[in-house]
MARKEVO-444393 format. One line per field, with one value per atom (N, C-alpha, C, O): residue number from 1; y, x, z. Coordinates in steps of 0.02 Angstrom, whole numbers, plus 50000, padded with zeros to 5 digits. Each point is the difference from the previous one (the first is absolute). Layout:
<pases>
i = NUM  ... .
yy = Y  ... .
xx = X  ... .
zz = Z  ... .
</pases>
This chain:
<pases>
i = 1  1  1  1  2  2  2  2  3  3  3  3  4  4  4  4  5  5  5  5  6  6  6  6  7  7  7  7  8  8  8  8  9  9  9  9  10  10  10  10  11  11  11  11  12  12  12  12  13  13  13  13  14  14  14  14  15  15  15  15  16  16  16  16  17  17  17  17  18  18  18  18  19  19  19  19  20  20  20  20  21  21  21  21  22  22  22  22  23  23  23  23  24  24  24  24  25  25  25  25  26  26  26  26  27  27  27  27  28  28  28  28  29  29  29  29  30  30  30  30  31  31  31  31  32  32  32  32  33  33  33  33  34  34  34  34  35  35  35  35  36  36  36  36  37  37  37  37  38  38  38  38  39  39  39  39  40  40  40  40  41  41  41  41  42  42  42  42  43  43  43  43  44  44  44  44  45  45  45  45  46  46  46  46  47  47  47  47  48  48  48  48  49  49  49  49  50  50  50  50  51  51  51  51  52  52  52  52  53  53  53  53  54  54  54  54  55  55  55  55  56  56  56  56  57  57  57  57  58  58  58  58  59  59  59  59  60  60  60  60  61  61  61  61  62  62  62  62  63  63  63  63  64  64  64  64  65  65  65  65  66  66  66  66  67  67  67  67  68  68  68  68  69  69  69  69  70  70  70  70  71  71  71  71  72  72  72  72  73  73  73  73  74  74  74  74  75  75  75  75  76  76  76  76  77  77  77  77  78  78  78  78  79  79  79  79  80  80  80  80  81  81  81  81  82  82  82  82  83  83  83  83  84  84  84  84  85  85  85  85  86  86  86  86  87  87  87  87  88  88  88  88  89  89  89  89  90  90  90  90  91  91  91  91  92  92  92  92  93  93  93  93  94  94  94  94  95  95  95  95  96  96  96  96  97  97  97  97  98  98  98  98  99  99  99  99  100  100  100  100  101  101  101  101  102  102  102  102  103  103  103  103  104  104  104  104  105  105  105  105  106  106  106  106  107  107  107  107  108  108  108  108  109  109  109  109  110  110  110  110  111  111  111  111 .
yy = 54846  50001  49920  49971  50008  49935  50016  50050  49899  50000  50003  50034  49946  50005  50082  50031  49994  50074  50042  50038  49939  50039  49991  50044  49903  49994  50050  50042  49949  50050  50069  50031  49990  50072  50014  50051  49912  50009  49988  50027  49931  49992  50063  50027  50002  50073  50050  50042  49962  50047  49998  50045  49893  49989  50050  50000  50037  50030  50083  50026  49998  50077  50053  50053  49916  50043  49995  50048  49893  49982  50042  50030  49965  50034  50079  50030  50002  50063  50026  50056  49893  50007  50011  50050  49895  50012  50051  50021  50016  50059  50051  50051  49954  50050  49995  50051  49884  50003  50014  50004  50003  50028  50089  50035  49984  50074  50002  50054  49885  50002  49952  49966  50034  49953  50039  50061  49882  50028  49957  49940  50086  49966  49969  50025  49918  49982  50047  49985  50065  50060  50029  50008  50012  50031  49967  50026  49908  49954  49974  49974  50039  49993  50049  49985  50088  50061  49984  50005  49981  50005  49945  50011  49933  49950  49995  50006  49981  49982  49944  49971  50011  49932  50024  50057  49887  50020  49995  49974  50044  49994  49928  49978  49982  49939  49957  49950  50077  49968  50022  49963  50088  50027  49961  49967  50020  49966  49925  49968  50008  49930  50009  49946  50106  49999  50010  49974  50067  50011  49939  49993  49948  49944  49961  49975  50021  49970  50029  49961  50096  50037  49986  49991  50006  49979  49936  49992  49951  49932  50003  49966  50066  49993  50031  49989  50046  50043  50056  50032  49991  50075  50052  50050  49951  50043  49971  49940  50116  49981  50037  50055  49935  50043  50009  49951  50117  50009  50054  50044  49944  50048  50061  50000  50051  50076  50026  50005  50008  50038  49961  49938  50092  49967  49968  49957  50064  49994  49923  49981  49991  49942  50012  50004  50005  50020  49941  49948  50050  49971  50020  50055  49896  50018  49958  49939  50103  49952  49961  50030  49904  49965  49971  49956  50077  49996  49944  49982  49993  49949  49938  49981  49990  49957  50016  49962  50103  50039  49989  49972  50038  49996  49928  49984  49972  49925  49970  49947  50087  49980  50027  49961  50103  50039  49951  49990  49981  49961  49935  49965  50019  49940  50012  49962  50093  50021  50015  49984  50053  50010  49945  50009  49937  49936  49989  49972  50048  49995  50045  49984  50086  50046  49988  50017  49951  49986  49945  50002  49951  49950  50030  49978  50083  50018  50062  50013  50016  50039  49947  50006  49938  49964  49966  49990  49998  49971  50060  49989  50073  50041  50010  50003  50003  50013  49942  50014  49914  49953  50013  49982  50045  50020  50061  50006  50032  50053  49976  50029  49920  49972  49966  50031  49913  49982  50047  49982  50066  50039  50037  50000  50023  50028  49946  50018  49930  49940  49995  49996  50003  49986  50069  49996  50058  50057  50008  50036  49923  50000  49960  50012  49931  49945  50025  49989  50052  50021  50054  50006  50038  50049  49963  50028  49920  49964  49973  49969 .
xx = 55817  49983  50022  50053  49896  50020  50037  49994  50046  50059  49942  50022  49929  49958  49989  50005  49981  49975  50062  50002  50050  50070  50024  50032  49952  50024  49951  50023  49910  49953  50032  50019  49988  50023  50057  49995  50062  50060  49987  50034  49916  49984  49968  50017  49932  49981  50048  49992  50055  50035  50069  50041  49955  50043  49984  50037  49913  49978  50021  49983  50051  50020  49929  49994  49955  49941  49958  49966  50031  49962  50040  49970  50100  50042  49997  50011  49975  49997  49915  49987  49970  49926  50001  49976  50056  50028  50013  49966  50099  50021  49961  50008  49949  49947  49948  49970  50013  49947  50027  49963  50113  50013  49985  50016  49955  49985  49914  49970  50000  49925  49974  50032  49904  49950  49997  50007  49976  49996  49963  50002  49957  49951  50054  50052  49919  50032  50029  50054  49913  50016  50056  50048  49954  50065  50059  50053  49931  50054  50029  50055  49898  50021  50041  50041  49948  50011  50091  50022  50013  50072  50024  50051  49908  50023  49970  49939  50102  49969  49963  50003  49957  49961  49924  49983  49971  49940  49964  50032  49911  49971  49992  50029  49939  50004  50061  49996  50066  50060  50020  50036  49946  50009  49959  50028  49908  49955  50030  49988  50040  50025  50066  50026  50007  50046  49985  50034  49913  49973  49967  49993  49977  49983  50046  49985  50072  50066  50009  49997  50013  50004  49961  50018  49918  49942  50007  49992  50023  50012  50057  49990  50065  50065  49975  50039  49907  49987  50029  50005  50021  50028  49978  50033  49898  49953  49937  49989  49957  49939  49960  50026  49916  49961  49928  49965  50009  49946  49949  50023  49919  49951  49986  49974  50048  49978  49958  50021  49930  49937  50013  50001  50008  50020  50068  50007  50042  50065  50025  49974  50065  50035  50067  50041  49979  50044  50060  49973  50097  50026  50059  50027  49982  50032  50059  50001  50053  50060  49986  49978  50036  49999  50074  50023  50010  50067  50032  50058  49900  50017  50038  50052  49933  50030  50079  50047  49953  50066  50035  50055  49935  50036  50020  50054  49895  50013  50057  50031  49975  50044  50061  50048  49959  50063  50032  50061  49893  50031  50021  50043  49933  50031  50067  50048  49952  50063  50052  50057  49928  50047  50037  50051  49926  50045  50058  50051  49942  50055  50043  50054  49934  50034  50046  50059  49916  50042  50051  50059  49914  50050  50077  50058  49908  50059  50049  50060  49891  50055  50042  50059  49922  50040  50061  50057  49918  50055  50038  50060  49926  50054  50040  50061  49905  50039  50067  50056  49921  50054  50042  50058  49927  50049  50053  50060  49900  50051  50047  50054  49926  50047  50045  50051  49937  50043  50058  50059  49918  50038  50057  50060  49922  50027  50055  50057  49927  50054  50043  50059  49924  50055  50034  50057  49922  50045  50054  50050  49927  50031  50065  50057  49916  50057  50044  50059  49923  50052  50051  50054  49921  50048  50042  50051  49933  50040  50077  50041 .
zz = 55433  49917  49976  50013  49954  49962  49939  49964  50030  49935  49939  49954  50038  49947  49990  49946  50112  50001  49965  49952  50095  49985  49921  49970  50006  49931  49958  49962  50050  49967  50013  49950  50097  50007  49959  49966  50029  49967  49917  49955  50036  49926  49980  49947  50096  49989  49996  49955  50080  50002  49942  49990  49981  49935  49940  49951  50051  49938  50027  50053  49902  50014  49997  50031  49920  50008  50056  50017  50016  50058  50064  50044  49951  50051  50002  50052  49890  49984  50026  50023  49965  50030  50065  50027  50008  50077  50028  50048  49921  50023  49978  50033  49921  49994  50052  50015  50021  50045  50080  50049  49951  50061  50003  50048  49902  49998  50017  50009  49995  50009  49959  49960  50052  49955  49934  49991  49956  49929  49965  50014  49935  49950  49938  49981  49998  49957  49934  49975  50004  49959  50026  49963  50102  50018  50017  50016  49978  50012  49920  49991  49959  49926  49969  49956  50072  49968  49989  49943  50099  49988  49939  49966  50026  49956  49936  49994  49951  49937  49986  49946  50108  49997  50003  50015  49968  50017  50068  50045  49966  50065  50010  50049  49916  50006  50020  50035  49937  50022  50066  50034  49988  50074  50026  50044  49948  50045  50000  50051  49912  50003  50038  50013  50007  50038  50070  50045  49967  50068  50016  50060  49894  50025  50039  50054  49918  50010  50076  50047  49963  50064  50050  50058  49918  50046  50028  50060  49897  50008  50051  50050  49947  50041  50063  50046  49972  50060  49999  50052  49891  50011  49995  50013  49961  49994  50013  49997  50021  50009  49960  49988  49984  49958  50020  50009  50000  50018  49954  49964  50043  49950  50047  50055  49911  50034  49940  49942  50076  49948  49927  49999  49952  49942  49988  49957  50082  49994  50035  50051  49924  50037  50011  49954  50125  50010  50025  50019  49983  50016  50061  50005  50034  50079  50008  49993  50025  50011  50073  50050  49949  50051  50008  49965  50087  50005  50044  49994  50048  50042  49953  50027  49917  49968  49993  50009  49973  49985  50064  49992  50055  50067  50014  50024  49957  50017  49935  50008  49943  49947  50029  50006  50015  50027  50057  50003  50042  50057  49969  50028  49921  49977  49966  50006  49960  49968  50040  49984  50081  50052  50026  50034  49954  50027  49953  50019  49925  49948  49993  49973  50049  50017  50051  49995  50059  50061  49980  50018  49946  49974  49950  49998  49964  49968  50045  49992  50057  50046  50020  49985  50050  50033  49951  50018  49926  49940  49995  50008  49981  49997  50061  49996  50067  50056  50006  50021  49953  49991  49951  50009  49940  49953  50019  49985  50048  50021  50060  50010  50028  50060  49944  49986  49982  49960  49955  49994  49983  49956  50061  49986  50062  50061  50025  50015  49988  50016  49953  50018  49902  49962  49986  49977  50033  50004  50065  50000  50053  50065  49988  50019  49939  49989  49962  50014  49925  49958  50020  49972  50087  50024  50058  50020  50003  50054  49962  50034 .
</pases>
């Protein structure tokens, strides 16, 4: 995943409405009206959020009869998770070093 694509994904995820839309799409495809229902915003505003999600590669949209359905595309989320996992490893190692230091200090104070 290119850095620019990763930035686009994180930018799309920065908005709580867009995160809620993605959560809803884990249950299956949905129309704009279905996605707009839980929010106190207009359908055009939801359409703007969908456009951002689509540009980030997080959803795809297709016409089915007269409805336009949005579909979750989870691959960019997996790639973002892989990127974030490196930092989790860093923090785990930092905590391990801190634990070792605290153990050394505790052992030194009991001697």
